[in-house]
N, C-alpha and C positions, 0 to 999 in steps of 0.2 A: 384100551380096555374092550373086552368083548361087549357087544350090544345085546339087548334083549335079556331074556331070563337066564339065570344061572343053572347049569346042568349039575344038579346036586350029586349025581352018581359019580361024577368025575372028580369031586373034591376029596382031599385026603382025609382019612380017618384021624381023629384026634387022640393022641396018647398023652399021658400025664407028663408035665414038665417037672414034676417033683412036688411032693406034698409038703406043706408047712405045718407047724404045730397047730395053727388055727383050723386047718382042714381036718384035724383029727378030733374036733370037739363034738361031732355028732353026725348022724346020718342025714340030718335035715339039710346040710350044705351039699349033699351029693344027689338029692332027689328033686331038683327043681324041674318042673314040667315045661317051663318056658323062660325066655330071657326076661320077660316082665316080672316073673316070680323071683328070678335071681336078683334083679335090681331092687325089688321091694324088700327082700331080705337084707341086702346090703344097705339100703336106706335106713332100715330099722336098727341095724348094728352101728351105723356111723352117723349119728345125729350131729348137727352143728355144735361146735364147742368154741371156747375162746381161741381166736386165732385160726380157726378151721371152719370153712364154709359148709354148705349143704352138698349132698350127693349130686353130681352132674353125670348122668349116665351117658353111655355112647348112643349114637343114633345112626340110622341108615338101614338099607335093606338087609333082611336076614332070610336066607344066606346071602353072602356077597363075595364076589371073586377077589375083592381087594379091601384090606383093612388098614387104616392109618392109626397108629398109636402115638400119642403125644405124652408129655410129662404129667401135667395136672391142669385143671381148669384155672383160668385167670379171673380177674375181678369181674369182667363183663360176663364171662361164662357162668360164674356163681350167681350173678344177679338174674340172668335169663334162664338158668337151668339147662343150658345146651352147650355142647362142646364146640370149640373153634368158631366162636362168633365175635371175638375181640380182634385187635389189630393183627395178631399172628394168623388168626383164622381168615381174615380178609386177604392177607398176603398169600396164604395157601390157596384160597379160591382163585386168585388171580393167576398163580402159577399153574394150577390144574387146568384152567381154561386155556392158557397159552400152550400147553402141551397136549391138549386134546383129551384130557381126562375129565370125566363127569362126576363131580362130587356126589350127586344124587344117587349114583350107582355104587358108591363106596361106603363102607362103614367107618365111622370116625369115633375114636374114644381116647381115653387117657390111661396111663399106667396107674396113676393115683387119682382117685375119683373126686377129691374135694380140694378146694382152694386153701392153701396154707399161706398165711400172711401175718405181718406185723403192722401195727398201727403207727403212723407218723402223722400226728395231728388228726385230721379227718380222712386221711388217705390210707388205703390198705395196700401195703407193699408186698409183693411176691416173696415168699420164703421157700427155699428149695426143700422138698420132702426128704426125710431122713432115710437111711438104708433100711431101718426097721419098718417104716411106713411103706416103702417100695416092696419089701419082702411080704408084708401082710397082704397088700392089695394084689400081689402077683397071683395068689390063689384064685381070687375073684376074676382077674383078667383071663386066666386059663379057662375058667368055666364060661366066661363071656364069649371067648373066641370059639369054644366048642359049639356054641349055638350059631355063630356067624359062619364058621367053616370056610375061611378064606383060602383062596389059592396062593395068595401072597400077602404077607404082613409087612408093613413098612414101619420101622421104628424111626420116629422123628426126634432125634437127639439122644444123648447118652443115657438119660434116665429111662426112657422107653426101651432102649437097647438093653440096659441092665435088667429091667423087669422081664423082658422076653427071654434073655439069655441065661438069667440066673447068676450073673456075674457082672463085674464092672467091664464096660466096653469103652473103647476109644474111637470116636467118630473119625478122628484124623487118620488113625492107622487102619481101621476096619471098615471104612465107608464102602458101600457097594453091596452086592449080593451077600447075604449072611443068613445061615440057617438058624431058626429059632425053634428048638424042640422039634415038633412034628411038622412045622410049617416052613416052607421056603420063605425067606425074608429078604429085606433090603434095609440097610442102615444109612441114614442120611441126617442132615442137620434139621433142627427145629426152626420153623420160620421166625420165631422170636430171636434166634441168633442173628439172622439177617437184619432184623430191625435194630439190633444193638450196634451194628457196624456203622460208623459215621458215613454220611452220604458222600458219594464220590466213586472213584474208579474201583476202590476195594469192595464196596457194597455191590456194585454192578457185576463185578467178576464173581463174587460169591453167589449172587442171585442166578447168574448164568450157569454156574456149576450145579445149583439146585434144580434148574430147569433140565439140565442134562440128566440128572438122576431121575427126575419124573418121566422123561422121555424113555429112559431105559426101563422103568417100571411099566410104562404103557406097553412097551414091546413084550415084556415078560408076561403080561396078562391078556395079550391080544388073541391068543389061540383059544 
């Protein structure tokens, strides 16, 4: 990844990925003066409810040459109010360090901004967001990335890929460089996928493939 400040003039202009019905509800959603204002509006719209946690906004420098988009916050992310601070986030940090990418210079966020869960006793178990929830939050993701203005957007997993592409994607078939609307992109696995693989040669091979993807991403953002 390029070191130092980001040259804003070289970053691509953001064009619409397509409006949703929610985006047509009023001008107020189109006139945000800052990313903080956008997040405040999203937090007001999406208060915690049964089985759904609080807003966990993205974090990182704005603008940023590189943006990572995951699926949704997990239990630890919901409790701390920060993205990628749980087990998957720690594995992502490890992989970024191994491939020479600096997380502090990247913007990290999720396609769906709140933790969806079901209760099992006292435990909150992850529930996959629905297509409707992904579609709804896609409008907000577009506006978020308009402020971040990344040179490259990395979709971590199929849900992030679906949110960015506006259609279902297959990581197995489409992994690698992948255009996402106005942004050059890259589709790879979510770190949580690696954690679900039983320990052994299979997990090691999958992790090495993930490292190879991150190395390719570093080269793509090095100029």
